[in-house]
C-alpha positions as a printed NumPy array, in Angstrom:
array([[ 26.751,  12.323,  40.919],
       [ 27.309,  10.185,  37.796],
       [ 30.55 ,  10.311,  35.893],
       [ 29.832,  12.365,  32.727],
       [ 33.376,  12.719,  31.473],
       [ 32.96 ,   9.993,  28.84 ],
       [ 29.427,  10.703,  27.64 ],
       [ 27.789,  14.016,  28.528],
       [ 24.349,  12.762,  27.427],
       [ 24.246,  10.082,  30.123],
       [ 23.543,  12.778,  32.709],
       [ 20.129,  13.206,  31.067],
       [ 17.907,  10.235,  31.777],
       [ 14.569,  10.093,  30.021],
       [ 12.82 ,   6.985,  28.672],
       [ 12.291,   8.555,  25.256],
       [ 15.958,   9.514,  24.991],
       [ 17.041,   6.042,  26.1  ],
       [ 14.776,   4.496,  23.469],
       [ 16.132,   6.807,  20.763],
       [ 19.737,   5.965,  21.639],
       [ 19.008,   2.221,  21.654],
       [ 17.098,   2.485,  18.361],
       [ 19.887,   4.392,  16.647],
       [ 22.525,   1.983,  17.93 ],
       [ 20.506,  -0.913,  16.499],
       [ 20.201,   0.841,  13.136],
       [ 23.939,   1.511,  13.018],
       [ 24.668,  -2.148,  13.831],
       [ 22.335,  -3.286,  11.026],
       [ 24.044,  -0.998,   8.54 ],
       [ 27.476,  -2.211,   9.581],
       [ 26.419,  -5.859,   9.376],
       [ 25.38 ,  -5.513,   5.729],
       [ 21.722,  -6.216,   6.407],
       [ 20.628,  -3.697,   3.78 ],
       [ 18.77 ,  -6.103,   1.49 ],
       [ 15.585,  -5.546,   3.442],
       [ 15.598,  -1.878,   2.45 ],
       [ 15.748,  -2.765,  -1.234],
       [ 12.823,  -5.115,  -0.767],
       [ 10.858,  -2.362,   0.96 ],
       [ 11.511,  -0.013,  -1.95 ],
       [ 10.25 ,  -2.653,  -4.366],
       [  7.055,  -3.033,  -2.332],
       [  6.534,   0.723,  -2.304],
       [  6.887,   0.859,  -6.096],
       [  4.528,  -2.084,  -6.578],
       [  1.999,  -0.512,  -4.208],
       [  2.187,   2.82 ,  -6.041],
       [  1.529,   1.109,  -9.376],
       [ -1.447,  -0.79 ,  -7.938],
       [ -2.873,   2.4  ,  -6.415],
       [ -2.48 ,   4.195,  -9.762],
       [ -4.267,   1.379, -11.615],
       [ -7.097,   1.369,  -9.07 ],
       [ -7.397,   5.16 ,  -9.437],
       [ -7.652,   4.943, -13.229],
       [-10.249,   2.158, -13.053],
       [-12.253,   4.119, -10.466],
       [-12.18 ,   7.233, -12.688],
       [-13.396,   5.208, -15.7  ],
       [-16.224,   3.624, -13.687],
       [-17.161,   7.026, -12.239],
       [-17.316,   8.566, -15.722],
       [-19.453,   5.689, -17.039],
       [-21.865,   5.961, -14.117],
       [-22.124,   9.734, -14.554],
       [-22.859,   9.364, -18.287],
       [-25.527,   6.735, -17.558],
       [-27.102,   8.899, -14.866],
       [-27.143,  11.879, -17.238],
       [-28.898,   9.773, -19.908],
       [-31.528,   8.629, -17.413],
       [-32.043,  12.211, -16.222],
       [-32.419,  13.448, -19.806],
       [-34.875,  10.642, -20.526],
       [-36.962,  11.486, -17.466],
       [-36.979,  15.181, -18.381],
       [-38.009,  14.435, -21.984],
       [-40.573,  11.72 , -21.273],
       [-43.984,  12.231, -22.85 ],
       [-47.445,  11.402, -21.502],
       [-47.056,   7.732, -22.437],
       [-43.906,   7.42 , -20.305],
       [-41.607,   6.808, -23.237],
       [-38.32 ,   8.539, -23.731],
       [-38.035,  10.943, -26.646]])
């Protein structure tokens, strides 16, 4: 039977738990080493991406509105066309 007096979690052996422990140890080491600049860069990328997505959304809404207005004009013209095929 393994010695569990130092760490009671070592008696439980599961690959997912081992991965989680190793992952958390790596994260703690990165925090202690001062390697936090990467997080700031990630936040900047998230902000930039959000701005780009917002701009694309506004442009898509404007294009959608213009296409809808044009389609409505064509529909009105077709509905109001006379015998000669001209729009009234």
